[in-house]
C-alpha positions in Angstrom: 0.0 0.0 0.0 1.2 3.5 -0.8 0.8 6.6 1.4 -0.9 8.8 -1.2 -4.6 9.5 -1.0 -6.7 7.5 -3.3 -9.9 9.0 -4.5 -12.9 7.0 -5.8 -14.1 9.3 -8.5 -16.3 7.1 -10.6 -16.3 9.1 -13.8 -15.2 6.1 -15.8 -17.9 3.8 -14.5 -20.4 3.3 -17.3 -24.2 3.5 -16.8 -24.3 0.0 -18.0 -22.4 -1.3 -15.0 -24.5 -3.8 -12.9 -22.3 -3.6 -9.9 -24.4 -2.5 -6.9 -23.8 1.3 -6.4 -22.6 0.6 -2.8 -19.8 -1.6 -4.1 -18.5 0.7 -6.7 -16.2 2.8 -4.4 -14.6 -0.4 -3.2 -13.9 -1.7 -6.8 -12.7 1.8 -7.8 -10.2 1.8 -4.9 -9.0 -1.7 -6.0 -8.4 -0.5 -9.5 -6.6 2.7 -8.2 -4.3 0.5 -6.1 -3.7 -1.8 -9.0 -2.9 1.1 -11.3 -0.5 2.6 -8.6 1.2 -0.7 -7.8 1.3 -2.6 -11.0 1.0 -0.3 -14.1 4.3 0.7 -15.7 3.0 2.2 -18.9 -0.3 3.1 -20.5 -0.6 2.8 -24.3 -3.7 3.9 -26.1 -3.5 1.7 -29.3 -6.9 2.9 -30.7 -10.2 4.3 -29.5 -11.3 0.8 -28.6 -8.0 -0.7 -27.4 -5.9 0.1 -24.4 -2.7 -1.7 -23.3 -1.4 -1.5 -19.8 2.2 -2.5 -19.3 2.4 -4.2 -16.0 5.0 -5.3 -13.5 5.8 -8.9 -14.3 5.5 -10.3 -10.8 3.3 -13.4 -10.3 1.1 -11.6 -7.7 0.4 -8.8 -10.3 -0.7 -11.4 -12.7 -2.9 -13.0 -10.1 -4.4 -9.7 -9.0 -5.0 -8.7 -12.7 -6.8 -12.0 -13.4 -9.0 -11.6 -10.3 -9.9 -8.0 -10.8 -10.7 -8.4 -14.5 -12.8 -11.5 -13.9 -14.8 -9.6 -11.3 -15.1 -6.6 -13.6 -16.5 -8.8 -16.5 -19.2 -10.0 -14.2 -20.7 -6.5 -14.0 -19.5 -4.8 -17.2 -19.6 -7.6 -19.8 -18.7 -5.2 -22.7 -15.0 -5.2 -21.6 -12.7 -7.7 -23.2 -9.5 -8.4 -21.2 -6.4 -10.3 -22.4 -3.4 -10.8 -20.2 -0.2 -11.9 -21.8 3.5 -12.3 -21.2 6.3 -11.5 -23.6 9.0 -12.4 -21.1 9.5 -13.2 -17.4 9.3 -9.5 -16.4 6.9 -8.3 -19.1 3.2 -8.6 -18.5 0.6 -6.7 -20.6 -3.1 -6.2 -20.1 -5.1 -5.4 -23.2 -8.4 -3.9 -22.6 -10.9 -3.6 -25.5 -14.5 -2.2 -25.8 -17.0 -1.9 -28.5 -17.2 1.5 -30.2 -20.3 2.4 -28.1 -18.1 2.3 -25.0 -15.0 4.1 -26.3 -15.6 6.9 -23.9 -15.4 4.5 -21.0 -12.1 3.2 -22.2 -10.9 6.8 -22.6 -11.8 7.6 -19.0 -10.2 4.3 -17.8 -7.0 5.2 -19.6 -6.9 8.6 -18.1 -7.6 7.3 -14.7 -4.8 4.7 -15.0 -2.3 7.3 -16.2 -3.4 9.8 -13.5 -3.3 7.5 -10.6 -0.1 5.9 -11.8 1.6 9.3 -11.9 0.5 10.1 -8.4 2.2 7.0 -6.9 
């Protein structure tokens, strides 16, 4: 855990999200902590495709798999793909349909912003 203050601004949470409203701040805080601890780079490959370069640690991969699986249960329009190109290189590709490109943009901005605060 880091010392910096984590806000739970839910601007990137889409209206289509089925996660109960009371649980959203907790999930946002989990994403913020993940962005802070694990994300090493944010690459916007297209309006519908974001790649997060992650720390290659096994625990990061485990956390990414858990967090993305839970996110898919409430926001099924996301497509997540976790891959390794080497022992210390882990990438999380996030894709959305065109109708949700604004959600992906907000997520990319959030990841970059929180990562830079860390």
